[in-house]
N, C-alpha and C positions, 0 to 999 in steps of 0.2 A: 311721866315715870319712865325710866329707861330700862330697858331689857338687859338681865344679867348674861353677858356673853363669856364670862369667865369659867363656865362649867367645863370641866375636862371633857375630851371628846369620848365616846362610848368606844369601848375596845370589845371586838368579837372573840370568839374562840381562836386561839391561834390555828393555822392551818395544820400542823404537825399534830395537834391534838384532837382535831376531828378526823384525821387520817386514822390515827389509834383507835378511837372510839367506833368508827365504822368497821375498820378491820375487826376488831372484838366483837361487834354485833354480829358481823357476816360469819365469823367462826363459829360463834354460838348457834346463828341459824343453820349451818351446815350439820353440826353435832346433832341438833333436835332432829333435823329431817332424816338423817341416817338412821338415828334410834328409832324414830317412828316407822319408817320403812320396814326395819327389822322386825319390828312388833307386828306389822300388817302382811307379813309375807304369808304365802300360801301354807299347806300342810308341810308336816317335816319332812325332810327328805331321806331316801335311803342313803346311808352311809353316816347319818347323823347318831351320835350316842344320846340314848334316851335318859333323861334325867329320872331320878328315883321317885316314885310315888307311892302312895298308899291308896288302896281301894277297899273300903268296908263291904263286905259281902253280905248279900241276903241270907238270913236263917234257913238252913236247908241248901244252901248254894256255897258252901264253906270250902276251903281248900285245905286239904289234910287237918281237917277240925279247927282250923283257924278263921275267925270271923272277919279277919282283916288280912290283905296281903300287900306286900311289898314287892315291887319290881326287882330290886336287889337280892330279895330271898329265892329268887328264880333263876339266878347265875347258873350257868351250866345246862341250861334248859332252853328249848326253842320256844318262845311265848307268841302266841295268837291272841290279839286283841281286837274284839269286835264292839263297835259301838252301834248299838240298836235302839228301837223305841216301839213300845206296843202298838203306837198309832202309825207306824211307817209299813205301808204295803209293800215295798221291795224288801224290806227285811222279814216278813213273813215269807216271801217268795224263796229267799235263801236259807230260811231256818231249818227246814229238813237235811239241807246238805252239810250245815254245819254240825247237826246233830250225828249225821253219818261221820264225818270226820272226826269229832271227838271219840266217837265210840270205836273208830280205827287206831287212833293214836294213844288214848288212854291207858291201854294195857302196857306198853312200852315205857312209859313215865318219861319219856324224853321231850315231850311237847306237852305244855300248858295252856288251855284255852282260858281266856277271861272275857266274860261278856260285860260291858258297859253299858247300863242303861241310862239313855240320855233323855233329859227333859221329860219326864215321865213321873207316874204315882206308882207306889209300891204295890196297892191292889191291881192295877191295869198290867203291870209288869208281871206279878205272880200269876194272872190268868194266862197271859201270853207264854211264859215258861212252861206252865203246865199243859196248854194247848199243843206245844210243839214238843213234848217231852224232853225238853232241856234240862241237862243234869250238870252240866260243868259249872265251874265258879262264876257267879254273876253278882254285881253289886250296882248302887245307884251312884252315879256321878254328881255327887253333892256339889251343889253352887257351880256346876259346869268346870271344875277345877281339870278335870283330865281332858275335856274337850278342848279348853285353851292351851293345855300343855301341847297337845297334838295338833292344835288349830284346824279342828276338823271343819269341814264346810257343811257336813249333812250326816244323815244316817240313810243305809248302813256304810260305815267305812270300818277297814280291817288293816290293821299294822301286824307286820310279822318282825320279830324281834330276835337277833341271834343269841347263841349262848354267853356272848359277851356284852350284852345291851345295846348293840348296834341295830338300828333299823336297817332291814334288807328290802323290804317290799311293801308298798301300799296300795289297796284295793278300794278304790272309790265306786261304789255302787255294790249290787248283790253279786254273790257267787251263784253259778248255774249248775256245779256239778262238783262231787267229791273229787273227781281227777283235776280239777282244776285246782283246787286247794292243795291236793297232794302235789301237783307240780311245783309249787312253791315251796312247800315244806320238805320235801325230799332231798332237794340239794343242800338245804341249810343243816340237815341231819348228818351230811356226809363230811361236812367242815369239821 
């Protein structure tokens, strides 16, 4: 038997097609890497415009009679957002200072405090708020939506947002005095 030698020679993918395919794959890789890097950045930074969000509020901790608050409802006011949890020991250390600051700023109506209860249960949160005599609006971070928006690393973390919805300052860790909080809020009120 003779071997058939009339089969056409195999042709590979032309060099120009390989270059195009590898260039497209490389470009796709770069785009995915950039998007992934952006999604894994640290906390939001001062100067960032904060996206609007809804925070359902615990009964008894409403804002002006509303059971839910949106950041956009607070335009024109300085907003203090504190992420906390009942199981957090540093949160317990700063709680009395936050209460003093709220009592100081509440009468003027130009500063709104929002407590965001992070990865907690409502009964434990209520015990904590009662223990520290917290009266400012507070609500649960359902599904950690706000923690993801702010890309928090832990608790306590506090965010100061100006009258235009722009983040001005981030405090990682507990506050130790009313004066420390005032030193951040007072310049924001003058703008």
